[in-house]
N, C-alpha and C positions, 0 to 999 in steps of 0.2 A: 267061550261061551264072546259075542261080540259085545266090543267096549256099546257105553251106552251111548247117544249118541251126544249127549255134553260134552262128554271126555272125548270123543270124535274132534267137538267143533273145538275145547280148548285145545288139542294138541295142533288142529291143523294153522290156532293162530302162534301158536310156539314158532312155526316154521316162519312166521316171517319174522325180518328184521324192525326190532323190537327200537324205538327213538327212545332217548330218554332227554326229558325236560322239565328243568329246572322249575321251581317254583319258589319263590319264598316271602313272606311274611312281615313287616316288622309295625312295632306300634308307636311307632313316634305320630303325632299331629293326625290321628284318626277321626272326623270329622261323628260328633255324638258322642263322640265316648270322652269323660269324665277330663281337663289337661292333670288333678293332680292322684291319678292312676296311676299306678304305679308302673314303672315303662318294665316290656319284658322281652326276653333277648329273643328275632329275631328264628324265624322257624325256616329254613332251608331242609328242599328235598327235591326230588328228582324221581321223577316218575316213571317209571317205561308203558309205554304205548304205541300200537302197532298204526294206526291211523294217522294221517295229516291231521296233525289237531290246527293250525291255521284253514284248511281248507274246512276243517266244518265248523267252525268257526262263522268263517263267511257267509258260510249254507246257511246258518240258526240268525243271520244277519240281511242275511238277504230275503227269512221268509216273516221278519215283521211278524212272529208272536207276539211281540211284549212290547210297551206301552213305550218303557224306555231302553233307546236302542244298548244303552250297556250291559241290558240283561239278556241280549243275546249271548254271550261275549260270558259273561257268568257263568249262564246253565251249561254255555259248550262245553265248557270247562271242568266243573261241576260237573255233570252230568259224565263227563268220560273217565274223572278220578274216581267217581262212587260206581261206575260198569266195573271199570277193574279192578277195585276191589272186590267188588263182589260177583265177577266172574273164576279170578284166582281163588274166590273162595266159597263156591259155591254148594262146596256139603258142610258146611256146618250151618247149625242147625237156628242160628242167628237170621238167618236167609229163605226158611224152610216156605215160611207164607209169603217172603217180598217176589223171591225167584223166579215163577210164573206170574204173576202179576206186572213183575220187571220186564219179560219178555213180553207179553201181550201192549205194552205200551211204547215198550222201541219198535214194536213192526208197526202199532199208530204212528208215531215219529215220523217213522223211514217210507212211511207209504203213502203221509199228506204232501200233497206238494206244495211250493207255496201258496200264499195267501189269492184267492182271485186280485186283480188289479181292481180298486176304483172306480166307480165311474166318474168319470170324467164330466166339464162339459160340454154341452154339447150346441147343434150352429142354434139349434132350438130355446135357448134359454135356460 
């Protein structure tokens, strides 16, 4: 019996060289957090990804999807972290409903080109 398309996709992705990307979070001086809150140990991890995360971040920035420019970086990193976990655990019951919707979301995100440039001033005024 042939492998399911998603299994073939995952196997194909495993053939790419995986980059290990480090991320760390610290609880020091974060805006909006009470200064008397307990300090937490830093959270450090390295996640594997087959994509060039820096290229993805730049593409998201260029598309101007959000009012605040920094949100494009947050979106790109969060999406890559989430999508890798989803892909590696796609058979988990937690993702039963989300998997198909996420696939549609990603297709829509990838097919949408950069937003049209806003019209600038014309010679007429």
